[in-house]
N, C-alpha and C positions, 0 to 999 in steps of 0.2 A: 503493500499500499504506500501511496506517496503522501507520507505523514511524516512531518518533522519528529524525530525520535526524542526530541526534548518534550515533545507534546504528549505522546503516547508511550508508555514504557513497555518494556518487554512482556510482562505479564498480560496486559491489556492487548497487545498484539497478538500474543498467542490465543487469546480467548477469542478473538475475531477469526482467526485462521482455522480454529478448530471447527467452527460452523461451517467453513467450506461453501461459502455462498458469494457469489461474485456480485451480485446486486446490493447486498448488505455491504459489502466493503466499498462498493462505487458511492452508495448514499453517505456513508460515514466520510468518506474522503472528501466528497463535494461540500458536506456542510461544515466540516473542520475548517476548510479553506475560506468558506464564506463568511462563517460566524466569528472566526478568528479567536476561540478561547485560548487561556493560558495551559491548559490542561485538559487531557481527554481520558476519561476512565471508564472502562468496559466492565460491566457487571453480569454475573452469572445467576443461577437459582442457588447458590451456596449460602449458607446461614450467614457466613462472615461478611458477603458482599450486601446481604439485606441490612445486617447491622451496620455497615459502612454508611449506608444511605441515611438510616435512621440517626446516627451519631452526627453525620454532616450537617444534616437540617438542624439540628441543635447547635451546632459549632458556627453554622452560618447565621444563626439567629431568626430563620424563616420560622422556626418553633421555639417555644420555651416550655420547660417542665412546669407541671401544677403539683399541687401537693399531695395527690394520689399517685402511686406507683404506675409509671408507664403511660400516664396521661400528659397530653401536651396541648398547647395552644397556639394556633396561628391567626393572625389577623391579615385580611385582605384590606386594601385601601379603601377608603370611604366611598370612593367612586368606582369600586371594583368589587360589586357584592352581588353580582347576578350575571346570567347569560346576556350577551350583547347582540340582539339580532341584527342592529343596524350595522354593525362592522363585521357581521358574520356572512360570508359570500360564498355561493357555489361558482366555481370557475369553469365556464362552459366554453367550448371551440366555437369558432366564428360560425353562425348559421343554425346553432343548436339552441332550442328554447325549452323552458319548463313553466310549471304554472305561475300566474301572475302573484300568486301570494307567497313565492319563494324567492328570496333574494339571491341575484346572480349577476355576474359580470363577466366580460370576456377574458378568457383564460390568458392569453398572452399579456393583456394589460395587468391583470391581477398578478401573474407571476413576476413580471418586470418590476411592479411596484414593491411587493413585499420582499422579493429578493434584494432590492436596493435598501429597503430598511432594515434587512437583516445583516446588511454588510458590515461587519465588526460587531455585532450586537453582544456578543459573548466575551468581549474583551476584558481581561482580568478575572474572567470566571472559569469555573470547572464544566466541561460538557461531560453529562453522564449518558452513557451509551446502554439502554436497557431492552430487555427481550421479555414479551409477555405472551399469553395466549387468551385469546377472546374464545370463552366457552371451555368445556371440559377437555383436557388433554387426551390426546390420541383418539379423536372422534371424528365423525363424518361433519360435526359441527363447527370443528376448531378452525380458528383464523387466527394465524400468527401475527403478533404486532410488534414493531421495532419503534423504540421511544428514544429521541434524542432531546435532552434538556439541559438547562442550565440551573434549574430549580431542585434542589434536594427534597423540597417540599412536595413537588410534583411526583418525584420519584417514589418517596415514601408512601403518599398517598396511594398510589398505583401498587406498590406491594403488597398493601392492605386490600386493595378493591379487586386485584386481578391474579389470576393464576401465573406462576413464573413460566417463562417461555423459552428460555435458552435451551433446554434439551428438546423442545417442539422444533426450534430452528434446526437442530441437527437432525431431527427425524425427517423433515421435508427434503432433505438431501439437495439442496441447492435451488429448491424451487423459487420462483420469483412471486408466486401467489401469497403475498402478504400485504399487510398494511403498514404504512409507517407515518410517524409524527414527528415534526420538528417544533420545539417550543423555546422560547426565551422570555423570561419575566422582564427583560431590558433593564434599563438603568434603574438603580433603587434608591430610595431615599435613606434617612436615618432609621425609620422603623421597618426598614428592608421591604418597603412596598414600592409598586411600579410608579414611576415618575411621568413617562410620556405616554399618558392615555389617550392623547390627541392621534397617537400612532397606534392605537390598538387595533390589530387585524386578525382575523380567524378565517382563513382561507382554505376551502376544500377543492382539491384537484381531483375529480373522479377519474381522469385518463390515468392518472399514476396511482391512484388508491392511496393518496398521502394527504395530511393537514398539515398547513404551516400557520402557527398561531404564536403572536409576539405582543409584548407589553401589557401583560394580563397575569394574574395569580388565581383569580376566583376559579375552582376547578372545573365548572361548566364550560370555562373558556380555556383553561390550560390542561387539564388531563385529557390528554388525546383520547384515550381509549373509551372514554365515556361517551358523551353525546356526539361528539365529532366523529368517532368510529361508528357510532350508529348511522350516520348519514352515508358512510362509505357502504356499511353492510346493507342498507335499504338498496342501494345501487346494485349490489353484487347479488341480493336477493332476487331482485327484478330479473336479473339475467338468468338465473339459475332455478326459477319455479319455488322458492320458498317463501317465508315471511320472517322479515326482521321487525320487531315490534316493541313499542315503548310500554312493556308489559311487565307486572310482577307474577310470579309462579309460586302458587301455595298448594298445600296439601290441607284438605277440609276433612275432619275427623269428627262425625257426629257422635253425641254422647251415647253410650250403650249400643253402639254398632261396630262390628269389625269390619271396618272399610276405611279406605282413603281416597278421596275423589280430587283430583288435581284441576284446578282453575288457573287461568291467565287473566290478568285485568289491566286495562289502560286508563289511568286518570291523570289529566293536567297537574302539574306541580300544586302541591297544597290543597289537594281536593281529596285526600283520604287513602292515597295510594298506599303508603307505608303502613300506616295504622290498619287498613284492612288486611294487608298481607301479614300482619303481627297480630291478629285477632287472637286473643287468650284460648288455648285448648288446640290450636292449629299449628301447622308446621310451615316453615318458610324455606323455598329454594332460592328465590331471589326477589327484589323489591323494584327494579327497574327496566331491564331490558331483556327480552327473550327473543332466541332463534328458534323457528316454529318449522318443522319439516314433516312431510308425510312418511309414516312408517310402512312398513311391508304388510301390517295386518290392516290396513286402510284406515287408521286412526291417525290423528294429529299428535306429534311429539314435540316436547319443548325442553330447551336448558336454558339455564342462567348464563348469560354472557360473562357475568362477574362472579367473584367470591366473597364480595363485601358490600357495605352498605355506605353510601353518602347521603345522609337522611336530614331533613328538616327537623330542627330540634325544639322550635317553639310549641308550647303546649304539650310536651312530652312530660308526663307525670307520673306518679305511682299508681293513681287511681285508673286513668284511661289506658295507659300504656305500659303496665307493670313489668313486661319482658324487658322491653328497651330501657326503661327507667333504672331497673336494677343493673343492667349492663353498663349503662352510663356511670353509675355511682359506685361501682366495684373496680378494684384493680385489673388491668388489663391494657394491652396496647390500643391506643384510641387517641385520634385528633380531633380537638373541638376547633371550630372555627366561628369567629366574629359573635362570639358570646361575650357577656360582661365578666370581667375577673376581679376578685376582690380577695387580697391575703392569698393568692395562689389558688382560689376555689372559683369553679365555673358556675355562673348564674344565668337563667335565660327566662323570659317571659313565659308564663304558664306552667312554670314547673312544680307548683304546688307548694311553695314556701316563699318567705319574704325575700325580696331582692334588694340588694343594696343601692342607695342612691347615690354612690360614686364608686369609682374603680377605673379600669383601663378597659377599652374596648376598641372597635374598628375606627373610631375617631382619633382616639389617644387617650390622654387623661381626661376623664368625663366626670361630670357630676349631674343630676337630675335638672332638667330645665335648660341645658346647654344648646344652642342653635348653630346651624351652619351659616355659611356666608350668604345664603338665599334667606335666612330667617326661618327655615324650618327646624324644629325642634328635633334633636338627636336622641334616637332610643338607645337604653343601655346595651341591650342584647338586640343585634339586628333581627328583622322579621324573617330573613332567609338565613339565619346562622345554622350551622351544620354540624354533624358528627361523622367521622369515619372509622368505620370498625370491620373486621373480618365476621363474616355470618357464622362461622365456627365458634365464635365466641358466644353465641346466642342458645338459650336452652332449648329453643323450639326450632333449631335447624333440622331440616328433613334429612333422613338417612340416604336419600337419592340425590342429594345436593350436587355431588360431582359425577353422577352416572354418566358415562359417555353416551349411553343409548337415550338419554333424556326420559322424561315421564309422559305418559298419555294423558292428553288434555280433554276433559269432558265439558268444559264451559268457558266462554270468554265473558269477561265482565267489563262493561264500559262506564266510566263514571263521570260525572262533571259537577260543576258548583252552579247551581239553579236554584234561586230563590222564589219563584213564583209559578212555575210550571209543571216540572217532571215529578212523577211519583217516586217514593223512595225505592222500589225496586220493581222491575218487569221482566219478562221474558219476551223475546221478539217472536214473531210469528213463523218464522223459517229462517234458514240460513241466509238467504239473500236480503231478507227483510233486517236481519241482523248486521248485515254488512252496511245497509242503508242507515240503521240505528247509530252505529259506530261512526259512520261519516257524517252524521248530522249533529255530533256533539258540539254543545255550546258550553263555555265555562266563563265565569266571572273572574277576572285577571287577579293575581296575587302578587306577593313581594319576589317570586323566584324569577321574574323577567323584569328588566329595566322598563320603566314607563309607569303610566298612570294605572291605578288600582281599581278594581270594581267594575271595569267595563267589560260587557258580554262580547265573548270572541268564539269564533268558530274553530273548533279544533278536532278535526276527523282523526278517529282513534287515537286521540291525544298525541299526534306525531306530526302536526303540520309544521312545526318549526324545523323539523328534522328532515323532511321529504327532500328527496335529490333526484326524484322522478316526477312526471306530470302527475296531479292530483287524480285525474280520470283513470291512468293507468294503475295507479296504487289501489284504487278502488276495484277495478277489474281483476286485479292480481288476487285480491281477497275472494271475489266471486269464483273465480277459476280454481283457487286453492280448495274451496269447500268441494267443488266438482270433483275434484282428484280424490276424495275422500269417501270410503264406503260408508262411514259413520262421523258425521259432522258434529263439533262441539256444539251445545246449545248457547244461545247468544243473550246475556242479560244486560240490563242497563240499571245504574244505581244512581241516586242523588241524595247526599246526606244533608242537603242545605235548604231544603223547602222551608220556607217562614210564613207566619202569619202575623200581622201587626208587629212585625219587626222581631219576634221571637220564632226560634227554631221549632219545628214540630216534630223533630227527632232528637233522642239522646244520643250522644256520642257512642253509647254502648249498643245502640240498637242494630248497628252494622253486623253484628254477630247473627241477629234474628233473620236477617235478609239472606246472609251467606248460608244459614242452614237451610232455609227455604229453598234457595237455588240447588244446594245438594240433593234435597229431596225430590225437587222437579227433574233433575238428571236422572234418579233412580225410580222415577214414576210413582213416588209415594205419595203425592199431593195432586189432586186437580187444580185447575186455575180458572179465572174469569177472563174471558176474550173480551178485550175492549178495543176500540179503533187504533191505539197505540201499541199494543202488545197484551200479553197476558199478565194479570196481576194476581197476588195472592187472595185467597179466600180468608174471611175474618176468623173461622173456627181454627185453621190451621195455623195462623200467627198468634190466636190466644193461646193455642196449646203451646206453641213454642215459648212464648214470653214466660208462662207459668213453669214450663219445664227447665228453662235456663237460667231465668232470673227470679223466679217465683214472684212474677209480677202479674196483676191483674189488667190486662190488656183490653182497654174499654172501646166500645163500638165508636164513640165520639172520636177517640184518637184515630182509630183506623179510618173513618169516614174522613176526616180533615187531611189525612195523609194520602188517601187513594181516591180521592174524588178526581174526575177528569175535568180539568179546566179548558174548555173547549177553544175559547177565543184566545188564549195564551198559546196553545198548541198550534191555532190557525196562524197566529203571528209568526211564531216560529217557523213554520213552514215557508211563509213568505220570505223570511231573511234567509233561510237555507237556499231556497230556489235562486233568489238574486246572486247569493255568493257563487253558486254553481255555474252561472250564465257564462258561456265562454271556455268553461273548464273541459269540454267534451267528455263528460261523465258517462257512463254506460247508460244504455236505454233502461235497464232494469232500475237503475237508481231513480231516474224521473218517474217511472212507472209507480214505483213504492210511493214518492211524494204526492202524486195525483190519487192514488189509491186511499192514502191515510186521510188525505183532505176530504175526499168523498164520504168516508167512514164518518169523520168528525160531524161534518155537516148534516149527514142522516141521523146521527144522534141527537144532535141539536134540535132537529125539526121533529123528531119521535118524542123527545122527552120535553120539549118546550122550555128547556133549561141551558143556561150557558156553563154551569157546574154541576156534573152529574155524579151523584153519589154511587159508590161502587155496589151498594146494596140493589140498586135499581138495575144493574147490569148483570145479575147472576141468573 
């Protein structure tokens, strides 16, 4: 390799050579010359190399030790607290286009710009060359991934979140079929935060299966294997007839029954995705991204792309999230991000105990009432503050978490944040209606994405921000995937955020009841009521579940408020969805379902003479 021996020592050079992959060597060589680090270190799967990264992040002051053993804290800069859609671009060759909702730019222009910004960006820094595997090792689902970064925090986070892949690169025997990611935090200030935020760029090059991302630290922008790899994998799945989804994978274990039923679920950020995957008494395989392929037996099989969780910590408390809370408050390797720290102890909003009114946070030295330069009050713990842990640290990790064959999927769940329309849980009328249901998801925005909060946004399959293929093609792929199966998963939709007079109609714990109802539907143990928008539960079945699980008397009044069909609101939603899909060349089946659902709703309104129809009138 044409790399100065003063930059890469013999040990690191030997590690590269042992992989015997010319493309890897070429990539490392190219970006060492461009980024100009003072040192290049190649890491393997060894415990020594993993420990080297953890210690380096502390030595670099990217992380600091907290009072509890193996707990650390990292602060992203005040203006680097979420994914940045504005500066995230898909690079497309001339003449190629994708959906209007997807940010894209000319490939040549984008590469010239970002390579110009990367020239010398790692000056006086150490480049880390890391190898990972997306999906279980030695599996048909596996995608090897190469990461170059000057941030030990990024490498440490990836060591927690992803399976080690140095051995996987050896196994592929020189193949060029892998993803690669080049990241630099850029110039840092005294707090080790990015300075040049105006030059923050996150560019995805589908032609080369690579991501170039600079001048950022927040994991959604910097940890290449996460949402950035998701975009590359969606493009790859499109070419190879499988699905790459923004979904959790969980095992449902109904009390008193000797079975486990696996579900996947897609929820926009802060809409209950992780808390659903972590419902007490169930097991988790993954909380964020799933690869789904058809199995030889005609069923869908899924694997978790990751081995860890990068979870939102706001409102995690002992009562609502006992498994996560216990994990976060006991000794284990764990990174907190952007919470409030006082006397080396972490605090966050909604943790169930009194939070200090001063300390250190993402802003710096902070006290309650502090405001930023725009006069906006600064919160102690950021709304999008996070924790990073390995799933194996959780008491409820599923035994098939690393199974290279994946797990059979019996149900897809689509969730959103909707205060005035959707019922808490329903089942689609068919697979194609389920695809339509997922493609019509709307959700009120949260703090996980930069921009105004509380705005109702369309988010098909909770994946719109990550699509790298036309939206219509993406929907068509789902329809075709179902056609390739002998037994399709049932499709469900949930909404935990329905309100009346500003008050939630559901308890935070109710999601367990909706989940167990779905499990019973998969196994044909409950009948359901057919409505214009899908099948909803019968009152008697929910009453039985609430009594058995929570020893709670579930009233007819609660049921009626939660499961009434709000016809005008649903019709307004159809108008919005129809407008969004104008010009998207969505499959005919999608538009057919919009028309059919509208007719069913209008017919119900005419028959009942009401705008809000009780579920008792539909039985």
